[in-house]
PDB file as gemmi writes it, atoms N, CA and C in Angstrom:
CRYST1    1.000    1.000    1.000  90.00  90.00  90.00 P 1                      
ATOM      1  N   UNK A   1      -7.024  -9.272  14.497  1.00  0.00           N  
ATOM      2  CA  UNK A   1      -5.534  -9.416  14.441  1.00  0.00           C  
ATOM      3  C   UNK A   1      -5.618  -8.956  13.638  1.00  0.00           C  
ATOM      4  N   UNK A   2      -4.207  -7.559  13.608  1.00  0.00           N  
ATOM      5  CA  UNK A   2      -4.184  -6.753  12.447  1.00  0.00           C  
ATOM      6  C   UNK A   2      -2.283  -6.598  11.928  1.00  0.00           C  
ATOM      7  N   UNK A   3      -1.783  -6.585  11.320  1.00  0.00           N  
ATOM      8  CA  UNK A   3      -0.171  -7.160  10.468  1.00  0.00           C  
ATOM      9  C   UNK A   3       0.103  -5.059  10.443  1.00  0.00           C  
ATOM     10  N   UNK A   4       1.424  -5.130  10.314  1.00  0.00           N  
ATOM     11  CA  UNK A   4       2.099  -3.651   9.778  1.00  0.00           C  
ATOM     12  C   UNK A   4       2.444  -4.302   9.191  1.00  0.00           C  
ATOM     13  N   UNK A   5       2.200  -3.807   7.474  1.00  0.00           N  
ATOM     14  CA  UNK A   5       3.313  -4.252   5.756  1.00  0.00           C  
ATOM     15  C   UNK A   5       3.772  -2.739   5.585  1.00  0.00           C  
ATOM     16  N   UNK A   6       4.759  -3.028   5.120  1.00  0.00           N  
ATOM     17  CA  UNK A   6       5.921  -1.701   3.793  1.00  0.00           C  
ATOM     18  C   UNK A   6       5.710  -2.587   2.329  1.00  0.00           C  
ATOM     19  N   UNK A   7       5.645  -0.852   1.945  1.00  0.00           N  
ATOM     20  CA  UNK A   7       4.691  -1.784   0.298  1.00  0.00           C  
ATOM     21  C   UNK A   7       5.056  -0.060  -0.476  1.00  0.00           C  
ATOM     22  N   UNK A   8       6.168   0.014  -0.991  1.00  0.00           N  
ATOM     23  CA  UNK A   8       6.300   1.248  -2.099  1.00  0.00           C  
ATOM     24  C   UNK A   8       6.673   2.306  -0.600  1.00  0.00           C  
ATOM     25  N   UNK A   9       7.887   2.157  -0.083  1.00  0.00           N  
ATOM     26  CA  UNK A   9       8.381   3.111   0.672  1.00  0.00           C  
ATOM     27  C   UNK A   9       7.110   3.388   2.045  1.00  0.00           C  
ATOM     28  N   UNK A  10       6.064   3.073   2.200  1.00  0.00           N  
ATOM     29  CA  UNK A  10       5.328   3.721   3.044  1.00  0.00           C  
ATOM     30  C   UNK A  10       4.836   2.222   3.674  1.00  0.00           C  
ATOM     31  N   UNK A  11       4.039   2.132   4.881  1.00  0.00           N  
ATOM     32  CA  UNK A  11       3.749   1.455   5.765  1.00  0.00           C  
ATOM     33  C   UNK A  11       2.494   1.121   5.943  1.00  0.00           C  
ATOM     34  N   UNK A  12       1.503   0.172   6.456  1.00  0.00           N  
ATOM     35  CA  UNK A  12      -0.172   0.540   6.103  1.00  0.00           C  
ATOM     36  C   UNK A  12      -0.561  -0.829   7.313  1.00  0.00           C  
ATOM     37  N   UNK A  13      -1.119  -0.603   7.851  1.00  0.00           N  
ATOM     38  CA  UNK A  13      -1.910  -1.560   9.502  1.00  0.00           C  
ATOM     39  C   UNK A  13      -2.686  -1.758   8.811  1.00  0.00           C  
ATOM     40  N   UNK A  14      -3.201  -3.364   8.009  1.00  0.00           N  
ATOM     41  CA  UNK A  14      -4.196  -3.873   7.852  1.00  0.00           C  
ATOM     42  C   UNK A  14      -4.270  -4.987   8.602  1.00  0.00           C  
ATOM     43  N   UNK A  15      -5.774  -5.133   8.437  1.00  0.00           N  
ATOM     44  CA  UNK A  15      -6.560  -6.642   8.728  1.00  0.00           C  
ATOM     45  C   UNK A  15      -7.027  -7.206   7.629  1.00  0.00           C  
ATOM     46  N   UNK A  16      -7.827  -8.355   7.570  1.00  0.00           N  
ATOM     47  CA  UNK A  16      -8.150  -9.178   6.898  1.00  0.00           C  
ATOM     48  C   UNK A  16      -9.909  -8.836   6.450  1.00  0.00           C  
ATOM     49  N   UNK A  17      -9.679  -8.734   5.159  1.00  0.00           N  
ATOM     50  CA  UNK A  17     -10.965  -7.802   4.876  1.00  0.00           C  
ATOM     51  C   UNK A  17     -10.374  -6.693   4.177  1.00  0.00           C  
ATOM     52  N   UNK A  18      -9.557  -5.904   4.167  1.00  0.00           N  
ATOM     53  CA  UNK A  18      -9.426  -3.969   3.997  1.00  0.00           C  
ATOM     54  C   UNK A  18      -9.053  -4.708   2.948  1.00  0.00           C  
ATOM     55  N   UNK A  19      -9.678  -2.909   2.483  1.00  0.00           N  
ATOM     56  CA  UNK A  19      -9.052  -2.184   0.838  1.00  0.00           C  
ATOM     57  C   UNK A  19      -7.873  -1.347   1.057  1.00  0.00           C  
ATOM     58  N   UNK A  20      -7.169  -1.585   0.131  1.00  0.00           N  
ATOM     59  CA  UNK A  20      -6.259  -0.403   0.491  1.00  0.00           C  
ATOM     60  C   UNK A  20      -5.409  -0.058  -1.274  1.00  0.00           C  
ATOM     61  N   UNK A  21      -4.932   0.934  -1.289  1.00  0.00           N  
ATOM     62  CA  UNK A  21      -4.454   1.736  -2.285  1.00  0.00           C  
ATOM     63  C   UNK A  21      -2.546   1.278  -1.886  1.00  0.00           C  
ATOM     64  N   UNK A  22      -1.900   1.122  -2.624  1.00  0.00           N  
ATOM     65  CA  UNK A  22      -0.525   1.067  -2.084  1.00  0.00           C  
ATOM     66  C   UNK A  22       0.251   1.663  -3.919  1.00  0.00           C  
ATOM     67  N   UNK A  23       1.797   1.686  -3.927  1.00  0.00           N  
ATOM     68  CA  UNK A  23       1.942   1.946  -4.789  1.00  0.00           C  
ATOM     69  C   UNK A  23       2.040   1.579  -6.346  1.00  0.00           C  
ATOM     70  N   UNK A  24       2.159   1.309  -7.692  1.00  0.00           N  
ATOM     71  CA  UNK A  24       1.877   0.743  -8.322  1.00  0.00           C  
ATOM     72  C   UNK A  24       3.065  -0.450  -8.304  1.00  0.00           C  
ATOM     73  N   UNK A  25       2.683  -1.522  -8.280  1.00  0.00           N  
ATOM     74  CA  UNK A  25       2.810  -3.116  -8.306  1.00  0.00           C  
ATOM     75  C   UNK A  25       2.802  -3.454  -9.949  1.00  0.00           C  
ATOM     76  N   UNK A  26       3.787  -3.796 -10.928  1.00  0.00           N  
ATOM     77  CA  UNK A  26       3.522  -4.104 -11.993  1.00  0.00           C  
ATOM     78  C   UNK A  26       3.726  -5.542 -12.144  1.00  0.00           C  
ATOM     79  N   UNK A  27       4.659  -6.291 -11.344  1.00  0.00           N  
ATOM     80  CA  UNK A  27       4.332  -7.768 -11.507  1.00  0.00           C  
ATOM     81  C   UNK A  27       3.391  -8.781 -11.164  1.00  0.00           C  
ATOM     82  N   UNK A  28       2.088  -7.488 -10.501  1.00  0.00           N  
ATOM     83  CA  UNK A  28       1.044  -8.064  -9.661  1.00  0.00           C  
ATOM     84  C   UNK A  28      -0.345  -8.345 -10.448  1.00  0.00           C  
ATOM     85  N   UNK A  29       0.023  -9.937 -10.040  1.00  0.00           N  
ATOM     86  CA  UNK A  29      -1.345 -10.758 -11.067  1.00  0.00           C  
ATOM     87  C   UNK A  29      -1.795 -11.565 -10.047  1.00  0.00           C  
ATOM     88  N   UNK A  30      -3.166 -11.122 -10.140  1.00  0.00           N  
ATOM     89  CA  UNK A  30      -3.528 -12.299  -8.799  1.00  0.00           C  
ATOM     90  C   UNK A  30      -3.668 -12.225  -7.375  1.00  0.00           C  
ATOM     91  N   UNK A  31      -2.589 -12.863  -6.966  1.00  0.00           N  
ATOM     92  CA  UNK A  31      -1.834 -12.626  -5.133  1.00  0.00           C  
ATOM     93  C   UNK A  31      -1.111 -11.805  -4.988  1.00  0.00           C  
ATOM     94  N   UNK A  32      -0.341 -11.588  -3.836  1.00  0.00           N  
ATOM     95  CA  UNK A  32       0.663 -10.674  -3.813  1.00  0.00           C  
ATOM     96  C   UNK A  32       1.095 -11.002  -2.218  1.00  0.00           C  
ATOM     97  N   UNK A  33       1.689 -11.648  -1.775  1.00  0.00           N  
ATOM     98  CA  UNK A  33       2.041 -11.870  -0.260  1.00  0.00           C  
ATOM     99  C   UNK A  33       3.657 -10.272   0.269  1.00  0.00           C  
ATOM    100  N   UNK A  34       3.165  -9.980   1.417  1.00  0.00           N  
ATOM    101  CA  UNK A  34       3.784  -9.224   1.784  1.00  0.00           C  
ATOM    102  C   UNK A  34       4.129 -10.416   3.136  1.00  0.00           C  
ATOM    103  N   UNK A  35       6.178 -10.292   3.829  1.00  0.00           N  
ATOM    104  CA  UNK A  35       6.230 -10.617   4.888  1.00  0.00           C  
ATOM    105  C   UNK A  35       5.785  -9.305   5.699  1.00  0.00           C  
ATOM    106  N   UNK A  36       5.359  -9.534   6.319  1.00  0.00           N  
ATOM    107  CA  UNK A  36       5.094  -8.643   8.037  1.00  0.00           C  
ATOM    108  C   UNK A  36       6.172  -7.952   8.601  1.00  0.00           C  
ATOM    109  N   UNK A  37       6.047  -6.641   8.683  1.00  0.00           N  
ATOM    110  CA  UNK A  37       6.963  -6.014  10.654  1.00  0.00           C  
ATOM    111  C   UNK A  37       6.227  -6.054  11.224  1.00  0.00           C  
ATOM    112  N   UNK A  38       5.118  -6.513  12.168  1.00  0.00           N  
ATOM    113  CA  UNK A  38       4.387  -6.611  13.498  1.00  0.00           C  
ATOM    114  C   UNK A  38       3.131  -7.654  13.217  1.00  0.00           C  
ATOM    115  N   UNK A  39       2.866  -7.978  14.092  1.00  0.00           N  
ATOM    116  CA  UNK A  39       1.271  -8.567  14.069  1.00  0.00           C  
ATOM    117  C   UNK A  39       1.266  -8.322  15.367  1.00  0.00           C  
ATOM    118  N   UNK A  40       0.363  -8.234  15.459  1.00  0.00           N  
ATOM    119  CA  UNK A  40      -0.607  -8.133  16.821  1.00  0.00           C  
ATOM    120  C   UNK A  40      -1.769  -9.144  16.462  1.00  0.00           C  
ATOM    121  N   UNK A  41      -1.701  -9.883  17.815  1.00  0.00           N  
ATOM    122  CA  UNK A  41      -2.815 -11.047  17.622  1.00  0.00           C  
ATOM    123  C   UNK A  41      -4.302 -10.268  18.239  1.00  0.00           C  
ATOM    124  N   UNK A  42      -4.942 -10.753  18.437  1.00  0.00           N  
ATOM    125  CA  UNK A  42      -6.621 -10.516  18.827  1.00  0.00           C  
ATOM    126  C   UNK A  42      -6.589 -10.256  20.532  1.00  0.00           C  
ATOM    127  N   UNK A  43      -5.380 -11.221  21.574  1.00  0.00           N  
ATOM    128  CA  UNK A  43      -5.401 -10.604  22.702  1.00  0.00           C  
ATOM    129  C   UNK A  43      -4.669  -9.817  23.248  1.00  0.00           C  
ATOM    130  N   UNK A  44      -3.714  -8.812  22.111  1.00  0.00           N  
ATOM    131  CA  UNK A  44      -2.984  -7.746  22.267  1.00  0.00           C  
ATOM    132  C   UNK A  44      -1.670  -8.317  22.435  1.00  0.00           C  
ATOM    133  N   UNK A  45      -1.177  -9.062  22.297  1.00  0.00           N  
ATOM    134  CA  UNK A  45       0.275  -9.629  21.845  1.00  0.00           C  
ATOM    135  C   UNK A  45       1.158  -9.495  20.691  1.00  0.00           C  
ATOM    136  N   UNK A  46       2.013  -8.659  20.797  1.00  0.00           N  
ATOM    137  CA  UNK A  46       2.594  -7.893  19.817  1.00  0.00           C  
ATOM    138  C   UNK A  46       3.933  -9.337  19.337  1.00  0.00           C  
ATOM    139  N   UNK A  47       4.063  -9.767  18.389  1.00  0.00           N  
ATOM    140  CA  UNK A  47       4.634 -10.611  17.120  1.00  0.00           C  
ATOM    141  C   UNK A  47       5.927  -9.584  16.640  1.00  0.00           C  
ATOM    142  N   UNK A  48       6.962  -9.415  16.669  1.00  0.00           N  
ATOM    143  CA  UNK A  48       7.843  -9.063  16.491  1.00  0.00           C  
ATOM    144  C   UNK A  48       9.463  -9.377  15.851  1.00  0.00           C  
ATOM    145  N   UNK A  49       9.346 -10.783  16.447  1.00  0.00           N  
ATOM    146  CA  UNK A  49      10.682 -12.070  15.663  1.00  0.00           C  
ATOM    147  C   UNK A  49      11.187 -11.921  14.577  1.00  0.00           C  
ATOM    148  N   UNK A  50      11.770 -11.850  13.534  1.00  0.00           N  
ATOM    149  CA  UNK A  50      11.722 -11.971  12.713  1.00  0.00           C  
ATOM    150  C   UNK A  50      11.488 -13.062  11.939  1.00  0.00           C  
ATOM    151  N   UNK A  51      12.017 -14.330  12.539  1.00  0.00           N  
ATOM    152  CA  UNK A  51      11.784 -15.574  12.274  1.00  0.00           C  
ATOM    153  C   UNK A  51      10.308 -16.271  12.531  1.00  0.00           C  
ATOM    154  N   UNK A  52       9.382 -16.449  13.604  1.00  0.00           N  
ATOM    155  CA  UNK A  52       8.186 -15.433  13.491  1.00  0.00           C  
ATOM    156  C   UNK A  52       7.130 -15.071  12.653  1.00  0.00           C  
ATOM    157  N   UNK A  53       7.981 -13.935  12.310  1.00  0.00           N  
ATOM    158  CA  UNK A  53       6.958 -13.517  11.065  1.00  0.00           C  
ATOM    159  C   UNK A  53       7.045 -13.791   9.730  1.00  0.00           C  
ATOM    160  N   UNK A  54       8.708 -14.250   9.589  1.00  0.00           N  
ATOM    161  CA  UNK A  54       8.517 -15.316   7.963  1.00  0.00           C  
ATOM    162  C   UNK A  54       7.405 -16.635   7.871  1.00  0.00           C  
ATOM    163  N   UNK A  55       6.811 -16.978   8.962  1.00  0.00           N  
ATOM    164  CA  UNK A  55       5.904 -17.873   9.147  1.00  0.00           C  
ATOM    165  C   UNK A  55       4.667 -17.350   8.977  1.00  0.00           C  
ATOM    166  N   UNK A  56       4.305 -16.018   9.017  1.00  0.00           N  
ATOM    167  CA  UNK A  56       3.224 -15.519   9.181  1.00  0.00           C  
ATOM    168  C   UNK A  56       2.885 -14.209   8.291  1.00  0.00           C  
ATOM    169  N   UNK A  57       2.835 -14.510   7.239  1.00  0.00           N  
ATOM    170  CA  UNK A  57       2.800 -14.093   5.425  1.00  0.00           C  
ATOM    171  C   UNK A  57       1.362 -13.270   5.329  1.00  0.00           C  
ATOM    172  N   UNK A  58       1.564 -12.390   4.908  1.00  0.00           N  
ATOM    173  CA  UNK A  58       0.164 -11.182   4.862  1.00  0.00           C  
ATOM    174  C   UNK A  58      -0.254 -11.462   3.154  1.00  0.00           C  
ATOM    175  N   UNK A  59      -1.083 -12.210   3.108  1.00  0.00           N  
ATOM    176  CA  UNK A  59      -1.531 -12.232   2.009  1.00  0.00           C  
ATOM    177  C   UNK A  59      -2.929 -11.163   1.139  1.00  0.00           C  
ATOM    178  N   UNK A  60      -2.558 -11.124   0.073  1.00  0.00           N  
ATOM    179  CA  UNK A  60      -3.594  -9.704  -0.507  1.00  0.00           C  
ATOM    180  C   UNK A  60      -4.049 -10.341  -1.785  1.00  0.00           C  
ATOM    181  N   UNK A  61      -5.448  -9.925  -2.318  1.00  0.00           N  
ATOM    182  CA  UNK A  61      -5.890 -10.304  -3.526  1.00  0.00           C  
ATOM    183  C   UNK A  61      -5.908  -9.267  -4.516  1.00  0.00           C  
ATOM    184  N   UNK A  62      -5.355  -8.998  -5.936  1.00  0.00           N  
ATOM    185  CA  UNK A  62      -5.284  -7.426  -6.739  1.00  0.00           C  
ATOM    186  C   UNK A  62      -6.366  -7.549  -7.076  1.00  0.00           C  
ATOM    187  N   UNK A  63      -6.579  -6.326  -7.242  1.00  0.00           N  
ATOM    188  CA  UNK A  63      -8.592  -6.043  -7.496  1.00  0.00           C  
ATOM    189  C   UNK A  63      -7.677  -4.993  -8.474  1.00  0.00           C  
ATOM    190  N   UNK A  64      -7.006  -4.598  -8.738  1.00  0.00           N  
ATOM    191  CA  UNK A  64      -6.833  -3.867 -10.092  1.00  0.00           C  
ATOM    192  C   UNK A  64      -6.015  -2.590  -9.760  1.00  0.00           C  
ATOM    193  N   UNK A  65      -6.043  -1.734 -10.742  1.00  0.00           N  
ATOM    194  CA  UNK A  65      -5.013  -0.756 -10.936  1.00  0.00           C  
ATOM    195  C   UNK A  65      -6.395   0.656 -10.893  1.00  0.00           C  
ATOM    196  N   UNK A  66      -6.037   1.623 -10.436  1.00  0.00           N  
ATOM    197  CA  UNK A  66      -6.784   3.114 -10.046  1.00  0.00           C  
ATOM    198  C   UNK A  66      -5.480   4.175  -9.677  1.00  0.00           C  
ATOM    199  N   UNK A  67      -6.292   5.609 -10.411  1.00  0.00           N  
ATOM    200  CA  UNK A  67      -5.517   6.449 -10.221  1.00  0.00           C  
ATOM    201  C   UNK A  67      -5.750   7.289  -9.051  1.00  0.00           C  
ATOM    202  N   UNK A  68      -4.904   8.151  -8.658  1.00  0.00           N  
ATOM    203  CA  UNK A  68      -5.212   9.139  -7.589  1.00  0.00           C  
ATOM    204  C   UNK A  68      -6.221  10.515  -7.708  1.00  0.00           C  
ATOM    205  N   UNK A  69      -6.255  11.166  -6.757  1.00  0.00           N  
ATOM    206  CA  UNK A  69      -6.398  12.148  -7.564  1.00  0.00           C  
ATOM    207  C   UNK A  69      -5.560  13.262  -8.916  1.00  0.00           C  
ATOM    208  N   UNK A  70      -6.103  14.309  -8.740  1.00  0.00           N  
ATOM    209  CA  UNK A  70      -5.050  14.709 -10.197  1.00  0.00           C  
ATOM    210  C   UNK A  70      -4.428  16.322  -9.509  1.00  0.00           C  
ATOM    211  N   UNK A  71      -3.535  16.237  -9.242  1.00  0.00           N  
ATOM    212  CA  UNK A  71      -2.700  17.335  -8.965  1.00  0.00           C  
ATOM    213  C   UNK A  71      -2.522  18.398 -10.535  1.00  0.00           C  
ATOM    214  N   UNK A  72      -2.440  19.562  -9.595  1.00  0.00           N  
ATOM    215  CA  UNK A  72      -2.433  20.561 -10.664  1.00  0.00           C  
ATOM    216  C   UNK A  72      -0.878  21.883 -10.141  1.00  0.00           C  
ATOM    217  N   UNK A  73       0.015  21.719 -11.045  1.00  0.00           N  
ATOM    218  CA  UNK A  73       1.161  22.181 -11.092  1.00  0.00           C  
ATOM    219  C   UNK A  73       1.318  23.455 -11.797  1.00  0.00           C  
ATOM    220  N   UNK A  74       1.210  24.587 -10.862  1.00  0.00           N  
ATOM    221  CA  UNK A  74       0.739  25.941 -11.894  1.00  0.00           C  
ATOM    222  C   UNK A  74       2.373  26.801 -11.701  1.00  0.00           C  
ATOM    223  N   UNK A  75       2.931  27.454 -12.635  1.00  0.00           N  
ATOM    224  CA  UNK A  75       4.280  28.341 -12.367  1.00  0.00           C  
ATOM    225  C   UNK A  75       4.236  29.533 -12.853  1.00  0.00           C  
ATOM    226  N   UNK A  76       4.657  30.703 -12.149  1.00  0.00           N  
ATOM    227  CA  UNK A  76       4.540  32.308 -12.641  1.00  0.00           C  
ATOM    228  C   UNK A  76       5.275  32.986 -12.176  1.00  0.00           C  
ATOM    229  N   UNK A  77       5.263  33.819 -13.047  1.00  0.00           N  
ATOM    230  CA  UNK A  77       6.050  35.406 -13.015  1.00  0.00           C  
ATOM    231  C   UNK A  77       5.457  35.996 -13.374  1.00  0.00           C  
ATOM    232  N   UNK A  78       5.550  37.291 -12.578  1.00  0.00           N  
ATOM    233  CA  UNK A  78       4.976  38.205 -12.702  1.00  0.00           C  
ATOM    234  C   UNK A  78       5.886  38.970 -13.478  1.00  0.00           C  
ATOM    235  N   UNK A  79       4.671  39.405 -14.371  1.00  0.00           N  
ATOM    236  CA  UNK A  79       5.262  40.901 -15.544  1.00  0.00           C  
ATOM    237  C   UNK A  79       6.307  40.410 -16.767  1.00  0.00           C  
ATOM    238  N   UNK A  80       6.319  39.114 -16.840  1.00  0.00           N  
ATOM    239  CA  UNK A  80       6.912  38.493 -17.678  1.00  0.00           C  
ATOM    240  C   UNK A  80       6.252  37.328 -18.896  1.00  0.00           C  
ATOM    241  N   UNK A  81       4.917  37.521 -18.239  1.00  0.00           N  
ATOM    242  CA  UNK A  81       4.362  36.387 -19.156  1.00  0.00           C  
ATOM    243  C   UNK A  81       4.309  35.103 -19.273  1.00  0.00           C  
ATOM    244  N   UNK A  82       5.399  34.714 -18.271  1.00  0.00           N  
ATOM    245  CA  UNK A  82       5.925  32.944 -18.072  1.00  0.00           C  
ATOM    246  C   UNK A  82       4.114  32.396 -16.474  1.00  0.00           C  
ATOM    247  N   UNK A  83       4.168  31.601 -17.555  1.00  0.00           N  
ATOM    248  CA  UNK A  83       3.161  30.801 -17.080  1.00  0.00           C  
ATOM    249  C   UNK A  83       3.306  29.323 -17.719  1.00  0.00           C  
ATOM    250  N   UNK A  84       3.340  28.419 -16.811  1.00  0.00           N  
ATOM    251  CA  UNK A  84       3.590  26.931 -17.242  1.00  0.00           C  
ATOM    252  C   UNK A  84       2.539  26.034 -16.025  1.00  0.00           C  
ATOM    253  N   UNK A  85       1.270  25.286 -17.330  1.00  0.00           N  
ATOM    254  CA  UNK A  85       0.263  24.364 -16.390  1.00  0.00           C  
ATOM    255  C   UNK A  85       0.877  23.099 -16.668  1.00  0.00           C  
ATOM    256  N   UNK A  86       0.756  22.372 -15.390  1.00  0.00           N  
ATOM    257  CA  UNK A  86       1.109  20.665 -15.922  1.00  0.00           C  
ATOM    258  C   UNK A  86       0.582  20.380 -14.888  1.00  0.00           C  
ATOM    259  N   UNK A  87      -0.193  19.222 -14.941  1.00  0.00           N  
ATOM    260  CA  UNK A  87      -1.414  17.978 -13.751  1.00  0.00           C  
ATOM    261  C   UNK A  87      -0.403  16.991 -13.896  1.00  0.00           C  
ATOM    262  N   UNK A  88      -0.820  16.124 -13.017  1.00  0.00           N  
ATOM    263  CA  UNK A  88      -0.163  14.966 -12.560  1.00  0.00           C  
ATOM    264  C   UNK A  88      -1.607  13.475 -11.692  1.00  0.00           C  
ATOM    265  N   UNK A  89      -1.549  12.664 -12.246  1.00  0.00           N  
ATOM    266  CA  UNK A  89      -2.283  11.545 -11.654  1.00  0.00           C  
ATOM    267  C   UNK A  89      -1.493  10.337 -11.301  1.00  0.00           C  
ATOM    268  N   UNK A  90      -1.026   9.970 -10.294  1.00  0.00           N  
ATOM    269  CA  UNK A  90      -0.353   9.045  -9.475  1.00  0.00           C  
ATOM    270  C   UNK A  90      -1.204   7.781  -9.875  1.00  0.00           C  
ATOM    271  N   UNK A  91      -0.691   6.474 -10.471  1.00  0.00           N  
ATOM    272  CA  UNK A  91      -1.307   5.289 -10.350  1.00  0.00           C  
ATOM    273  C   UNK A  91      -1.040   4.638  -9.026  1.00  0.00           C  
ATOM    274  N   UNK A  92      -2.214   3.690  -8.601  1.00  0.00           N  
ATOM    275  CA  UNK A  92      -2.065   2.576  -7.753  1.00  0.00           C  
ATOM    276  C   UNK A  92      -2.547   1.666  -7.643  1.00  0.00           C  
ATOM    277  N   UNK A  93      -1.886   0.845  -7.360  1.00  0.00           N  
ATOM    278  CA  UNK A  93      -2.199  -0.652  -7.234  1.00  0.00           C  
ATOM    279  C   UNK A  93      -3.643  -1.121  -5.655  1.00  0.00           C  
ATOM    280  N   UNK A  94      -4.776  -1.551  -6.071  1.00  0.00           N  
ATOM    281  CA  UNK A  94      -5.796  -1.870  -5.314  1.00  0.00           C  
ATOM    282  C   UNK A  94      -6.059  -3.488  -5.027  1.00  0.00           C  
ATOM    283  N   UNK A  95      -5.536  -3.050  -3.275  1.00  0.00           N  
ATOM    284  CA  UNK A  95      -5.319  -4.630  -3.031  1.00  0.00           C  
ATOM    285  C   UNK A  95      -6.543  -4.874  -1.905  1.00  0.00           C  
ATOM    286  N   UNK A  96      -6.577  -6.221  -1.907  1.00  0.00           N  
ATOM    287  CA  UNK A  96      -7.808  -6.484  -1.046  1.00  0.00           C  
ATOM    288  C   UNK A  96      -7.274  -7.517   0.245  1.00  0.00           C  
ATOM    289  N   UNK A  97      -6.953  -7.113   1.574  1.00  0.00           N  
ATOM    290  CA  UNK A  97      -6.146  -8.674   2.192  1.00  0.00           C  
ATOM    291  C   UNK A  97      -7.166  -9.687   2.794  1.00  0.00           C  
ATOM    292  N   UNK A  98      -6.767 -10.562   1.704  1.00  0.00           N  
ATOM    293  CA  UNK A  98      -7.687 -11.519   2.034  1.00  0.00           C  
ATOM    294  C   UNK A  98      -6.846 -12.878   3.224  1.00  0.00           C  
ATOM    295  N   UNK A  99      -5.636 -13.092   4.002  1.00  0.00           N  
ATOM    296  CA  UNK A  99      -5.838 -13.330   5.371  1.00  0.00           C  
ATOM    297  C   UNK A  99      -3.962 -12.838   5.894  1.00  0.00           C  
ATOM    298  N   UNK A 100      -4.265 -13.103   7.288  1.00  0.00           N  
ATOM    299  CA  UNK A 100      -2.287 -12.851   7.639  1.00  0.00           C  
ATOM    300  C   UNK A 100      -2.014 -14.359   8.879  1.00  0.00           C  
ATOM    301  N   UNK A 101      -1.012 -15.123   7.908  1.00  0.00           N  
ATOM    302  CA  UNK A 101      -0.428 -15.490   8.476  1.00  0.00           C  
ATOM    303  C   UNK A 101      -1.159 -17.203   7.623  1.00  0.00           C  
ATOM    304  N   UNK A 102      -1.025 -18.173   7.933  1.00  0.00           N  
ATOM    305  CA  UNK A 102      -0.706 -19.226   7.075  1.00  0.00           C  
ATOM    306  C   UNK A 102      -2.402 -19.973   7.429  1.00  0.00           C  
ATOM    307  N   UNK A 103      -3.064 -19.643   8.116  1.00  0.00           N  
ATOM    308  CA  UNK A 103      -4.034 -20.152   8.853  1.00  0.00           C  
ATOM    309  C   UNK A 103      -4.962 -19.341   8.255  1.00  0.00           C  
TER     310      UNK A 103                                                      
END                                                                             
């Protein structure tokens, strides 16, 4: 069984036991619940009905905050001595999917 969830403007395919990084969730402590966009059972039947999906929440446990890889930004203009260097590391929340659905 797997589900498609949306977090931070991105979608992810998750199963029970998966560990994934999502955009930083500020008020995340303990457990987070997502309403799935799609749920596929073990026999391959897909569930897309909004009323049914509301009764199948995806529960995840917060493992902590992590930082992504560093991105270097370098601006340069020839013959003028103009150079600017900057870096950025995105912060993520690491989640472990506990279960899909209430069972």
